[in-house]
C-alpha positions in Angstrom: 16.6 25.1 -3.3 19.4 21.7 -3.0 22.5 22.1 -0.9 25.6 23.3 -3.2 26.7 20.6 -5.6 23.6 18.7 -5.4 21.7 17.8 -8.3 18.5 16.5 -9.2 17.0 14.5 -12.5 14.5 12.3 -13.6 14.7 8.6 -12.7 14.7 5.9 -15.9 14.0 2.2 -15.3 17.8 1.4 -15.5 17.9 3.8 -11.8 16.0 1.5 -9.9 19.5 -0.2 -8.2 20.5 3.0 -7.5 17.0 4.0 -6.1 16.8 0.7 -4.1 20.0 1.4 -2.1 18.9 4.7 -1.5 15.6 2.9 0.4 17.9 0.2 2.0 20.2 2.5 3.3 17.2 4.8 4.9 15.2 1.6 6.1 18.3 0.5 7.3 19.0 3.6 9.3 15.7 3.0 11.8 15.1 -0.3 11.6 17.9 -2.6 10.6 17.3 -3.7 7.3 15.3 -3.0 4.1 11.6 -2.9 3.9 11.3 -3.2 0.5 13.4 -5.0 -2.4 14.3 -4.2 -5.7 11.5 -5.4 -7.8 9.2 -3.3 -6.1 11.2 -0.3 -7.0 11.0 -1.5 -10.6 7.5 -2.2 -9.8 6.8 1.4 -9.0 8.6 2.6 -12.0 6.3 1.3 -14.0 3.1 1.8 -12.0 0.5 2.9 -14.3 -0.8 5.7 -12.7 2.9 7.2 -12.1 4.6 9.4 -15.1 8.5 8.7 -15.0 8.8 11.7 -16.8 7.2 14.3 -13.9 6.7 12.3 -11.1 9.9 11.4 -9.3 13.4 13.3 -8.4 16.5 11.3 -7.8 19.4 13.6 -6.5 23.2 13.1 -6.9 25.7 14.4 -4.6 28.7 16.8 -5.7 30.4 13.6 -6.2 27.9 12.0 -8.1 26.5 9.6 -6.1 22.6 8.9 -6.2 21.4 9.9 -2.5 18.0 10.8 -2.6 14.7 9.9 -4.1 11.5 11.2 -4.1 7.7 10.2 -5.6 4.2 11.2 -6.1 1.4 8.7 -7.3 -2.2 9.6 -8.1 -4.7 7.1 -7.8 -6.8 7.4 -11.1 -8.8 10.6 -11.5 -9.5 10.9 -7.5 -8.1 14.5 -5.3 -6.1 12.1 -3.4 -2.1 11.8 -4.1 0.5 9.5 -2.1 4.0 10.8 -1.8 7.3 9.2 -0.2 10.7 11.0 -0.3 14.0 9.0 0.9 17.1 11.1 1.9 20.2 8.8 2.5 21.2 9.0 6.0 24.0 10.7 5.4 22.6 13.2 3.1 19.5 14.5 5.4 19.7 18.0 4.2 18.2 17.3 0.8 14.8 15.6 3.0 13.2 19.0 2.5 13.6 19.9 -0.8 12.3 16.2 -2.0 9.3 17.0 0.1 8.7 20.0 -0.9 8.8 19.0 -4.6 6.8 16.2 -3.6 4.4 18.3 -2.3 4.2 20.4 -5.2 3.7 18.2 -7.3 1.0 16.4 -6.1 -0.9 19.8 -6.2 0.2 20.1 -9.6 -1.6 16.4 -10.6 -4.9 17.9 -8.4 -4.9 21.1 -10.8 -4.3 19.1 -14.1 -7.8 16.7 -12.4 -9.4 19.6 -12.0 -9.7 19.1 -8.5 -9.8 22.2 -6.0 -8.1 20.7 -3.5 -5.9 17.2 -3.0 -5.3 15.2 0.2 -2.0 14.2 0.5 -0.9 11.0 2.4 2.4 9.9 3.1 3.7 6.5 4.9 5.6 7.2 7.6 7.3 4.4 10.0 7.3 5.9 13.8 11.3 6.1 14.2 11.5 7.3 11.0 12.9 10.8 12.7 13.6 12.5 9.4 10.4 12.0 7.4 8.5 12.2 10.6 10.0 15.9 10.9 9.6 17.2 7.5 5.8 16.2 7.4 5.0 17.6 10.7 7.1 20.7 9.8 5.0 21.0 6.9 1.5 20.8 8.9 0.5 16.8 7.9 -0.6 15.1 10.6 -1.2 11.4 11.6 -4.3 10.5 10.5 -4.4 6.6 10.8 -2.5 4.1 12.2 -1.6 0.7 10.5 -0.1 -2.4 11.7 1.7 -4.7 10.1 0.7 -8.6 11.1 1.9 -11.8 10.8 1.8 -15.5 11.7 4.2 -18.3 11.2 4.1 -21.6 10.1 5.3 -24.4 11.2 4.7 -27.2 8.9 1.2 -27.9 7.1 -1.6 -26.1 7.7 -4.8 -27.7 7.2 -7.4 -26.0 5.0 -10.5 -25.3 6.4 -13.8 -26.5 5.6 -15.9 -24.2 3.3 -19.0 -23.0 5.3 -22.1 -24.3 3.9 -23.6 -23.5 0.3 -20.0 -21.8 -0.1 -17.8 -22.3 -3.4 -14.1 -21.0 -3.9 -13.5 -19.6 -7.6 -10.3 -18.3 -8.6 -9.8 -14.9 -10.4 -7.8 -17.0 -13.1 -11.6 -16.8 -14.7 -11.9 -13.3 -15.8 -15.8 -13.5 -14.8 -14.5 -13.8 -11.5 -12.0 -11.2 -11.6 -14.8 -8.7 -12.5 -17.3 -10.1 -9.6 -13.6 -9.5 -7.4 -13.4 -5.6 -8.0 -17.1 -5.2 -7.2 -17.1 -7.0 -3.9 -13.8 -4.6 -3.3 -15.5 -1.7 -4.1 -18.7 -2.2 -2.4 -16.5 -3.6 0.6 -14.2 -0.5 1.2 -16.8 1.9 0.5 -16.6 3.6 3.9 -13.0 2.8 4.6 -9.7 4.9 5.5 -7.2 4.5 2.2 -10.1 3.6 -0.8 -11.3 4.8 -3.8 -13.1 2.8 -5.9 -11.5 1.2 -9.2 -13.2 0.6 -12.7 -12.1 -2.9 -13.5 -9.8 -1.9 -16.6 -7.5 0.3 -14.0 -7.7 -2.2 -11.2 -6.4 -5.2 -14.0 -4.0 -2.9 -15.1 -2.8 -1.8 -11.5 -2.5 -5.5 -10.4 -1.0 -6.8 -14.1 2.0 -3.6 -13.8 3.2 -5.4 -10.3 5.3 -8.5 -10.5 4.0 -9.8 -7.0 0.6 -10.3 -8.7 -0.8 -13.5 -9.3 -4.4 -14.0 -10.6 -4.0 -18.0 -9.1 -3.8 -15.7 -5.7 -7.0 -13.9 -6.1 -10.3 -15.8 -4.6 -13.9 -15.2 -4.5 -16.2 -17.1 -2.3 -20.0 -17.5 -3.9 -22.9 -17.9 -1.5 -25.7 -20.2 -3.2 -23.5 -19.0 -6.8 -23.7 -15.2 -5.8 -20.6 -13.8 -5.1 -20.1 -12.5 -1.4 -16.5 -12.0 -0.4 -13.0 -11.4 -1.5 -9.0 -12.8 -0.8 -6.3 -10.8 -2.5 -3.1 -12.3 -2.0 0.3 -11.6 -3.6 4.0 -12.7 -3.2 4.9 -9.1 -2.4 6.7 -10.6 0.6 8.0 -13.5 -0.8 11.5 -12.5 -2.3 12.6 -11.5 1.5 10.6 -12.8 4.3 9.7 -16.2 2.5 5.7 -15.0 3.7 2.4 -14.7 1.7 0.9 -11.5 1.9 -2.9 -10.8 2.0 -3.7 -7.7 0.5 -7.1 -7.6 0.6 -9.7 -9.7 2.3 -13.5 -8.0 2.6 -17.1 -9.1 2.8 -19.9 -7.2 1.2 -22.6 -6.2 3.8 -24.9 -8.7 2.4 -22.9 -11.3 3.7 -21.2 -10.2 6.9 -21.1 -12.3 9.8 -21.3 -15.6 8.3 -17.6 -17.1 8.7 -16.2 -15.7 5.4 -13.7 -13.8 6.8 -12.3 -16.7 8.9 -12.7 -19.0 6.3 -10.8 -17.3 3.6 -7.5 -16.3 6.2 -7.5 -19.9 7.1 -7.3 -20.6 3.4 -4.5 -18.0 2.8 -2.7 -19.5 6.0 -3.3 -22.9 4.4 -2.2 -22.3 1.1 0.8 -20.4 2.0 2.1 -23.3 4.0 1.4 -25.7 1.7 3.6 -23.4 -1.1 6.5 -23.5 1.6 6.2 -20.1 2.9 7.1 -19.9 6.7 4.2 -17.2 7.5 1.6 -14.9 6.5 1.8 -11.0 6.4 -1.0 -8.4 6.0 -1.5 -5.1 7.3 -4.7 -3.6 9.5 -5.8 -0.4 10.4 -6.3 0.3 14.2 -9.4 1.8 14.0 -11.4 1.2 17.1 -14.7 1.6 15.4 -13.7 -1.7 13.2 -12.6 -5.2 14.2 -10.0 -5.9 12.1 -7.3 -6.0 14.2 -8.9 -8.2 17.0 -10.4 -10.6 14.1 -6.5 -11.2 13.0 -5.5 -11.4 16.6 -7.5 -14.0 17.3 -6.9 -15.9 14.4 -3.5 -16.2 15.9 -1.4 -13.5 14.2 0.9 -10.9 16.0 1.6 -7.4 15.1 5.4 -6.8 14.4 5.5 -3.3 13.0 3.3 0.0 12.7 3.4 2.5 10.2 1.4 5.9 10.2 -0.5 8.0 7.5 0.4 11.6 7.4 -2.1 13.6 5.9 -3.0 17.3 4.7 -5.4 18.7 2.4 -4.1 21.7 0.3 -6.1 24.0 -2.2 -4.6 22.9 -5.4 -3.4 26.5 -6.2 -3.4 28.6 -3.4 -3.4 28.6 0.2 -3.7 25.4 2.5 -7.8 24.3 2.9 -6.9 22.9 6.0 -4.7 21.0 8.0 -3.9 17.5 9.0 -6.4 14.5 8.1 -9.0 15.1 5.2 -11.3 12.7 2.9 -10.5 10.4 0.4 -7.6 8.5 0.6 -6.3 6.1 -2.3 -5.0 2.5 -2.5 -1.4 2.0 -4.1 -0.4 -1.4 -5.5 2.2 -3.1 -3.3 3.5 -4.3 0.3 3.3 -0.8 1.4 -0.2 -0.2 0.4 -2.6 1.0 2.6 -4.5 -2.4 3.9 -7.8 -3.5 3.0 -9.8 -5.5 5.6 -13.7 -5.1 5.6 -17.0 -7.0 6.9 -14.8 -9.2 9.2 -16.4 -11.7 11.6 -16.9 -10.3 15.0 
């Protein structure tokens, strides 16, 4: 139960500023600054897969001040659900209630979708001792670690020459958008944090984000055949003045041809030309994949890590297992599970 005098209710879009203030205070307590923007909070409140009437809780203290926020988000019809909780650093006692509410709502979502089990993921910064303790006490375990990478742009960066036979097209064209999601689904079929998306669901997800711009989504074609995807967003423009690479991937047929290097260098050049001071992305540290080393070889450096805590539960009974499970999801913002596949080794 909540501590005496505390209350909880559903949030509305009008609560975005209060929610951002809670998140900012939470982040500042352990990294010294907010790791989110008000625009991203507003985006989350209109996320297509998120139900504003069921999937979030805004907690107020006895004086009526907003001091806690928690949310749950389904990923299409999958059995994977993301959760996140933000107790204000001066009100950490409400954290357990937020966590349990989020966990139980995740199980209910899985039941509603007809799944016997649910895999729940929560992103946790290494020094977020409050949420880490809540996760570990509830049997969650770190299943993956992602690194935020950055490269700084000191002036203009030259655009790379396209490999022989390669043409770059942009997703302002619907045909290119359809090729983009097809590449994404194939390139990331076996990656942690990825589920296949329909074209319609993917477009709705992207267009719900204020950081989306179809002119920043690019497909490389080899002899007129779609081969590789670069998906950029404006998620880090407002607070960091940096471009962001959300997705970079090549389908298996066209790997090891230099396409990933070309697209990454293209992103650097475009960001520098737009006046961005850097480019940011996230990458899985899985040693079986070459992505971390690929980005380091291309001049990027690690600036932050995020652990994904996971637990798989029966949707209506006792735990099916503890710790890492199968079938993760990808959301639509700067804290998405990163996507980099088929990179050039």
